C-alpha positions in Angstrom: 1.0 -61.7 23.3 -0.1 -61.4 26.8 -2.0 -58.3 27.9 -1.8 -56.6 31.3 -5.2 -58.1 32.1 -4.0 -61.6 31.2 -1.1 -61.1 33.6 -3.6 -60.0 36.3 -5.7 -63.1 35.8 -2.6 -65.3 35.9 -1.4 -63.6 39.1 1.8 -62.2 37.5 0.5 -58.7 38.3 -1.4 -58.1 41.6 -4.9 -56.8 41.5 -7.7 -55.8 43.9 -10.0 -58.8 43.1 -13.7 -58.3 43.5 -15.0 -61.5 42.0 -13.9 -64.5 40.0 -15.4 -67.5 38.2 -13.8 -70.1 36.0 -14.3 -67.9 33.0 -14.5 -64.3 34.2 -12.6 -61.9 36.6 -13.6 -58.6 38.2 -11.1 -56.2 39.8 -10.8 -52.6 40.8 -9.5 -50.2 38.3 -6.2 -48.8 39.7 -6.9 -45.4 38.0 -10.5 -45.1 39.0 -12.9 -42.2 38.0 -15.1 -43.1 41.0 -14.6 -45.1 44.2 -15.5 -48.7 43.4 -14.7 -48.3 39.6 -14.5 -52.0 38.6 -13.3 -53.8 35.5 -15.0 -57.0 34.4 -13.1 -59.2 31.9 -13.2 -62.7 30.3 -10.2 -64.7 31.4 -9.7 -65.8 27.8 -7.8 -63.0 26.0 -9.9 -61.5 23.2 -9.1 -58.0 22.0 -12.6 -56.6 21.3 -15.7 -57.2 23.3 -17.8 -57.9 20.2 -15.4 -60.5 18.9 -16.3 -62.8 21.8 -18.5 -65.7 20.8 -22.2 -65.5 21.9 -21.8 -67.7 24.9 -18.7 -65.9 26.3 -20.4 -62.5 25.6 -23.6 -63.4 27.3 -21.7 -65.0 30.2 -19.6 -61.9 30.6 -22.7 -59.7 30.9 -24.3 -62.0 33.4 -21.1 -61.9 35.5 -21.0 -58.1 35.1 -24.7 -57.9 36.3 -24.0 -59.8 39.5 -20.8 -57.7 40.0 -22.7 -54.5 39.5 -25.4 -55.5 42.0 -22.6 -56.2 44.6 -20.9 -53.0 43.7 -24.1 -51.0 44.2 -24.7 -52.7 47.6 -21.1 -52.0 48.7 -20.6 -48.4 47.4 -23.4 -45.9 48.0 -24.6 -44.6 44.6 -27.8 -44.1 42.5 -26.8 -46.4 39.7 -23.9 -48.4 38.2 -22.9 -46.9 34.9 -21.4 -49.1 32.2 -18.8 -48.2 29.7 -17.1 -50.2 27.0 -14.2 -48.4 25.4 -11.5 -51.0 24.8 -8.9 -48.7 23.3 -6.2 -48.7 26.0 -5.9 -52.4 26.7 -6.4 -55.0 23.9 -8.4 -57.3 26.1 -12.2 -57.2 26.2 -13.5 -55.4 29.3 -16.5 -53.7 30.8 -16.2 -50.7 33.2 -18.7 -50.6 36.0 -18.8 -47.1 37.6 -20.8 -46.0 40.6 -22.9 -43.0 39.6 -24.8 -40.2 41.3 -25.0 -38.1 38.1 -24.3 -38.6 34.4 -21.1 -36.4 34.7 -19.6 -39.1 36.9 -18.7 -41.1 33.7 -16.0 -38.8 32.4 -12.8 -40.5 31.6 -11.1 -37.1 31.0 -11.4 -36.0 34.6 -8.5 -36.5 37.1 -8.3 -40.1 38.4 -8.8 -40.7 42.1 -5.8 -41.3 44.2 -6.6 -44.0 46.7 -4.4 -45.7 49.2 -3.7 -49.4 49.1 -5.9 -49.7 52.2 -8.8 -47.9 50.5 -8.5 -50.2 47.5 -8.4 -53.3 49.7 -11.4 -52.2 51.8 -13.5 -51.4 48.8 -12.5 -54.7 47.1 -13.4 -56.7 50.3 -16.7 -54.9 50.7 -17.7 -55.6 47.0 -16.5 -59.2 47.2 -18.5 -59.8 50.4 -21.7 -58.5 48.7 -20.9 -60.6 45.6 -20.6 -63.7 47.7 -23.9 -62.8 49.4 -25.5 -62.7 46.0 -24.5 -66.3 45.4 -26.7 -67.5 48.3 
């Protein structure tokens, strides 16, 4: 079975890519709770984050850390919040959410409605900061 995230990784479904390595992929959540809300996933399809082997799990968190730093550099905020829910999509993933207060991490609040251009501009800004981190 192929999840929506696997289809995003394979290019079957378009995404607003933020960063990519041979093993991990980061892209904007299309139903964000904050501007810049990013999902970080392993390319290998594993249902539950804590079912990843140690190497994949630690690699995912290192990739998420670099992505969070780029996100914070591109989207003004006090911190990057982290959430791991994993109930909606059976593919391990980490939510990175720009925060200015704790209430900003509320998955029950109405999702932001952004234009394609807004998504593209945010993704490009984060990707540029991510690439800058590599140097």
